[in-house]
C-alpha positions in Angstrom: 11.0 19.2 28.1 8.3 19.5 30.9 9.6 17.5 34.0 7.6 14.8 35.5 5.9 15.7 38.6 6.9 13.7 41.8 4.7 13.8 45.0 5.7 12.2 48.6 4.7 12.9 52.2 5.6 12.2 55.5 3.9 12.4 58.8 4.9 15.2 61.4 4.7 12.3 64.6 7.3 11.7 66.8 11.0 12.6 65.5 12.2 12.3 62.1 14.8 9.4 62.0 17.8 7.8 60.5 15.3 5.3 58.7 13.3 8.3 57.4 16.4 10.2 56.2 18.1 7.4 54.3 14.8 5.6 53.0 13.0 8.7 52.0 14.4 12.3 52.3 17.9 11.7 51.2 16.3 10.3 47.9 13.8 13.1 47.8 16.6 15.9 47.6 18.1 13.9 44.8 15.0 13.4 43.0 14.6 17.4 43.0 17.6 17.6 40.3 15.8 15.9 37.7 11.8 16.0 38.7 9.3 18.8 39.7 8.7 17.6 43.2 6.0 18.4 45.4 6.7 17.2 49.2 4.2 17.3 52.0 3.7 17.0 55.9 0.5 14.8 55.9 -1.2 16.2 59.3 -4.4 14.7 58.3 -2.8 11.1 57.8 -1.5 11.6 61.4 -5.0 12.0 63.2 -5.9 8.3 62.4 -4.1 8.1 66.0 -5.1 10.5 68.6 -2.8 13.7 68.9 -2.2 16.3 71.6 -3.2 19.3 70.0 -0.3 21.5 71.0 2.5 19.1 70.6 0.9 18.1 67.1 1.1 21.8 65.9 4.6 22.0 67.3 5.5 18.8 65.3 4.2 19.8 62.1 6.4 22.7 62.1 9.4 20.8 63.4 9.1 18.1 60.7 9.0 21.1 57.9 11.8 22.5 59.7 13.6 19.3 59.4 12.7 18.8 55.8 14.0 22.2 55.0 17.4 21.6 56.9 17.7 18.3 54.9 17.6 20.2 51.6 13.9 20.1 50.5 14.0 23.8 50.2 11.9 26.3 47.8 14.7 26.8 45.5 14.4 23.1 44.1 10.8 21.9 45.3 7.6 22.6 46.8 6.8 21.9 50.7 3.6 22.6 52.2 1.3 21.3 54.9 -1.7 18.9 53.7 -4.1 20.6 55.9 -3.4 24.1 54.0 -4.7 22.8 50.9 -8.5 21.8 51.4 -9.0 20.2 48.1 -7.0 17.2 49.5 -10.1 16.0 51.7 -12.8 17.1 48.8 -11.2 14.7 46.4 -10.6 12.0 49.0 -14.2 12.2 49.8 -15.1 11.8 46.2 -12.8 8.8 45.8 -14.5 7.2 49.0 -17.7 7.2 47.1 -16.1 5.5 44.2 -14.2 2.7 45.7 -15.6 -0.9 46.8 -15.3 -1.0 50.5 -13.7 -4.5 49.8 -10.6 -2.8 48.1 -9.8 -1.1 51.4 -10.6 -4.1 53.6 -7.8 -6.0 51.4 -5.0 -3.4 52.4 -2.2 -5.0 54.5 -1.3 -1.9 56.3 -5.0 -1.7 57.5 -4.8 -5.0 59.0 -1.6 -4.1 60.8 -2.6 -0.8 62.1 -5.9 -2.3 63.5 -3.7 -4.9 65.1 -1.6 -1.9 66.7 -4.3 0.3 67.5 -7.0 -2.4 69.0 -8.6 0.7 71.2 -9.0 3.3 68.2 -10.0 1.3 64.9 -11.5 4.5 63.2 -12.7 4.7 59.6 -9.9 6.8 58.8 -7.5 3.9 59.1 -9.7 1.9 56.6 -10.2 5.0 54.2 -6.3 6.2 54.6 -5.2 5.2 51.1 -7.9 7.0 49.5 -6.6 10.0 51.2 -3.2 9.1 49.9 -4.8 8.7 46.4 -6.1 12.0 46.6 -2.8 13.5 47.7 -1.0 12.3 44.6 -3.8 12.4 42.0 -4.9 16.2 43.1 -1.4 17.2 41.6 -1.6 14.7 38.5 1.8 13.3 40.0 3.4 10.7 37.7 6.1 9.4 40.0 5.5 8.5 43.9 8.7 7.5 45.9 7.9 4.7 48.3 8.9 2.0 50.4 8.1 -1.8 49.6 5.1 -1.5 52.2 3.5 1.3 50.2 3.4 -0.5 46.8 0.0 -1.8 47.4 -1.3 1.7 48.1 -0.2 3.1 44.9 -1.7 0.0 43.2 -5.0 1.2 44.7 -4.2 5.0 43.6 -3.9 3.7 40.1 -7.1 1.8 40.3 -8.8 5.0 41.4 -7.7 6.8 38.6 -8.7 4.5 36.1 -12.0 3.7 37.7 -12.5 7.6 37.7 -11.3 8.2 34.1 -13.4 5.5 32.9 -16.6 6.8 34.5 -16.1 10.4 33.8 -13.5 11.0 31.2 -9.7 11.2 31.1 -8.7 13.2 34.1 -5.7 11.5 36.1 -2.4 9.9 35.3 -1.7 6.4 36.7 1.4 7.0 38.5 4.4 4.9 39.0 6.0 4.1 42.1 9.7 4.4 42.6 11.3 2.1 45.1 14.3 3.2 47.0 17.6 1.9 46.3 19.1 2.7 49.4 19.5 0.2 52.3 16.6 -0.5 54.7 17.6 0.7 58.0 16.5 -1.5 60.9 16.0 -0.1 64.6 18.6 -0.4 67.4 16.9 -3.7 68.4 18.3 -5.1 64.9 14.8 -7.0 64.4 12.5 -4.7 63.0 12.5 -1.6 60.6 13.4 1.8 62.4 9.8 3.1 63.5 8.7 5.9 65.6 6.2 3.8 67.1 8.4 1.1 68.1 10.8 3.4 70.0 13.9 1.9 68.3 14.9 5.0 66.3 17.8 7.2 66.3 16.5 10.8 65.5 18.5 12.8 63.0 18.6 16.1 65.1 19.2 14.4 68.4 22.6 15.5 69.7 26.1 13.5 69.3 26.1 12.0 72.5 22.5 10.7 72.5 23.0 9.3 69.1 26.3 7.8 70.3 24.4 6.2 73.4 21.9 4.5 71.2 24.5 3.1 68.7 26.8 1.9 71.8 23.9 -0.3 73.0 22.2 -1.2 69.7 22.4 -5.0 68.7 24.8 -6.4 66.3 25.7 -9.8 65.4 24.3 -11.7 68.1 26.6 -14.7 67.5 29.6 -12.5 68.3 29.9 -12.8 71.8 33.4 -12.1 72.4 35.8 -9.6 70.9 37.8 -12.4 69.4 34.8 -14.0 67.8 34.5 -13.5 63.8 31.6 -11.4 63.1 29.2 -11.8 60.1 28.6 -8.1 58.5 25.9 -9.3 56.2 23.4 -9.9 59.4 24.5 -6.9 61.3 22.4 -3.9 61.4 25.0 -1.6 61.9 27.0 -2.7 58.9 23.4 -1.6 56.7 24.1 1.9 58.5 27.8 1.8 57.4 26.6 1.3 53.6 24.4 4.3 54.0 26.7 6.9 55.6 30.4 5.6 55.6 32.7 5.8 52.6 33.5 3.0 50.7 36.9 2.7 52.1 35.6 2.3 55.7 33.0 -0.2 54.5 35.5 -2.5 52.9 37.6 -2.1 56.1 34.6 -3.1 58.2 33.6 -5.9 56.0 37.0 -7.6 56.2 38.2 -6.7 59.7 34.9 -7.8 61.4 35.0 -11.1 59.7 38.6 -11.7 60.9 38.0 -10.4 64.5 40.6 -7.6 63.7 38.0 -5.0 65.3 35.4 -5.4 67.7 31.7 -4.0 67.6 32.7 -1.0 69.7 35.2 0.0 67.2 32.9 -0.5 64.2 30.2 1.8 66.2 33.0 4.4 66.7 33.5 4.8 63.1 29.8 4.6 62.1 29.2 7.5 64.7 31.9 9.4 63.0 30.5 9.0 59.5 26.9 9.7 60.6 27.7 12.9 62.3 29.8 14.2 59.5 26.6 14.0 57.4 24.2 15.0 60.1 26.0 18.1 61.5 25.3 20.7 58.8 21.5 19.5 58.8 21.6 20.0 62.7 23.0 23.3 62.4 20.4 24.4 59.9 17.8 23.1 61.6 18.9 25.0 64.7 18.9 28.0 62.5 15.3 27.3 61.5 14.1 26.8 65.1 15.5 30.4 65.6 13.6 31.7 63.0 10.2 30.0 62.7 9.1 32.9 60.6 11.3 31.9 57.7 9.7 28.3 58.0 6.2 29.4 57.9 6.8 31.2 55.1 8.3 28.4 53.0 5.0 26.6 53.8 2.5 29.4 53.0 4.6 29.8 49.9 4.3 25.9 49.0 0.3 26.1 49.8 -0.2 28.9 47.6 1.5 27.3 44.8 -0.3 23.8 45.4 -4.0 25.6 45.9 -3.2 27.2 42.5 -2.6 23.7 41.1 -5.6 21.8 42.9 -8.2 24.4 42.4 -8.7 24.1 38.4 -8.0 20.3 38.6 -11.4 20.2 41.3 -13.2 22.4 39.2 -12.7 19.9 36.2 -13.7 17.0 38.4 -16.9 18.7 39.9 -18.0 19.5 36.4 -17.4 16.0 35.1 -19.2 14.5 37.8 -22.4 17.0 37.4 -21.4 18.8 40.8 -22.5 22.7 40.5 -20.0 25.4 39.8 -19.4 27.9 42.6 
């Protein structure tokens, strides 16, 4: 039986952090066992914010290397860079011409991004969801793993597919979103989700001592002022991290002994650091090998782009023909 296709992407800005890893990448690797997975470094999405060209190029390669180190290898999935397949932007332009502007102005993320980037509210921030729709529909993906904040974009993708199919004939499937069942990792401030733009992240390739320093100073249960004060793991950000990285027996110990004040926050943080590094150490070792061999990483991306171009070209030929655009 032919496997269903999954598509997802990640921006190459900043560092890939624990929130990215737990909320997306770790799940991607699991999905490769059951689905035909295509994963993308979405560099065009990243240029809605101004980028330094040299640093940006390095960031794209670093993001790809990190994804490979985490397990998105060519043996189990397809990995490529968005800008290496020109059909993404071609299809996005077509969707721009079919979509009422009111659909885009209602996007919650556009409103949020406009607040964050008041000095650069460019058209790309508005049309971003249609490029995302093109990313997905170009490969006729049926499943898109996303966080809750992206569900509205997948709903728009479904409407876009429906609008094109209604006007020009059946072409695109309407993809379903797949919400991650993993815990949402908050930033070290304990108040907002871990984010590159907010500076509250812990990078998965940071050295152990840097990760420990961030954990050591991370906000926990603010009601627990002294070590002898009982804690409430349910409102502690680090307990959520324990659920993502620690074995069940450690989670149980932390839950009980934190409430009874048998262990302090620093003890809890030490256990968490040990378990985080147990999982990240082999990833960091593979990433270091990739940094020493950038030719391998570029080869993986080149192979992925070739495969994706072979999928995208006939789809776009079909789209052009249905719209009355001349063939080559």
